[in-house]
C-alpha positions, 0 to 999 in steps of 0.5 A: 261695774267698770268705768269707761271713757272715750274722746274725739278732738282735733288731732292738733288739740292738746292732751287733756287730763281725764276725770278718774272714776277709780271707785267704779274700777279699782283693779286696773286702769288704762288709757290709749291715744290714737290719731285717725283721719285728722282726729285725736281719739282717747280711750280709757278704762277703770276695771272691776274684775269679774270674769278672767281675773288676769291682767291680759283682759285689762282694757282698752283691749284689742285682739290684734295690733292695729285692729278694733279696740274696746272699752267695756262696762258690764257682763256678757252672760252668754259669752261661752256660747258666743265663743263657741259660735264664733270659733277660732283662737282666743287669748283670754278667758274674758267676756270682753274679748268675746264681745269684741270678736262678736262685733268684728264678726257681725258688726252692730247686729251682734247686739241682738245676740248678747245676753247681759248688761253692758255699755261699751265703745269700740274704735275700729281702726280699719273701718275708721269708725267709733261705735257706742252701744247700751244694753236693752234696758239701760242697766249700764249708763252711757252719757255723751256730750257733743261740741262742734268738733269734739265728742266725749263719752263716759260712764258718769256725768261728772266725767263730762263737765269741767264746771258747774253745768246748767240745769235742763229745766224740762227734764228736771220737771219730768223728774219731779212730776214722774220720777223719771226723765229717761224717755228722751236722750236728754239728762238733767243737765244742758248739753249732756245726753245719754244713750237710752236702753236699746240704742247705739250710734256709730261715727264715721271718723272721716266725716264730721262728728255726728251722733244719730242714735239708732234703736236696736231693741224694743219690746214692740218688735217681739210677737206676743205669746200665743200659748195657754196659761200652762204653756206660758208658765212652763215657758217662763219657768224655763227661761227664768231658771236659764237666766239665773244660771247664766247670771251665776257665771263669775270668777269672784264670789257672788252676792244677792240683795235679798228682801221679803219680796217674791222676786228676790226670794225666787232668784235666791231660791233658784240660785240655791238649787243651782249651787247646791253642789257647790262648797258650803263656804260659797253659800253664805247668807247675810241678813240686815235689818233696818230700824226705819219704819217700813224697811224691816222685813225680818218678819218675812221668811226667806 
């Protein structure tokens, strides 16, 4: 995981220290300031290297001077396919550059082409817009706070507070009753909002700071499967193997959380088949046992 941060304040406002989240990205840190349309914009990033380990992929990242700039947390699993579809020259081997190029080519509709987990913010200096988006199911977090002429966007809530925040009693009730409060754009803290899974917002920097989340993905938008059981089984198996294979793309060693359940066992078993021709040192299993009642799954074969 990486950490991202974006801020919009009036141009004449003083620079403020950033709440560091180095635990999210210990490999590199970067920040940039911009003045556009009478506003000061700050983008910051804390990087954990997964794809393209070189410093050329450090963020904030831009493809050309004066162009769009991105801070990105996550991984785009189909970045190689998108790279071929977009074409042209790329100066890094990263999924970050492919994501930015996809936005430059298709705008917000690029989200529908992405396969992965992500939260990112893009400052488009030419169009004078700030674009923020979250993946389909909200795997990667993205929080924000709006106060009159100020906007902060971050990976963690603590980046958005300078003092102890007030409790949002309604969302606290939802969490205690249902174990979740993600059905709204609110959080457990007053004034701190979140983009929900499958949402984005875009701000026109020439106008005021107004966030209107747009839903770009929802399960109701897709037709139900119409085949029989055998066809459904074959389709699911094909998509499952394809998905696991895409998730194995990494420039660092892979790790799996393996329990005695069907889901993780199926993932690790499929990954093992896909990696069977890899060097033996790339295939290491580590088993952990927890003595607490109900947490020891060593009786289940994997």
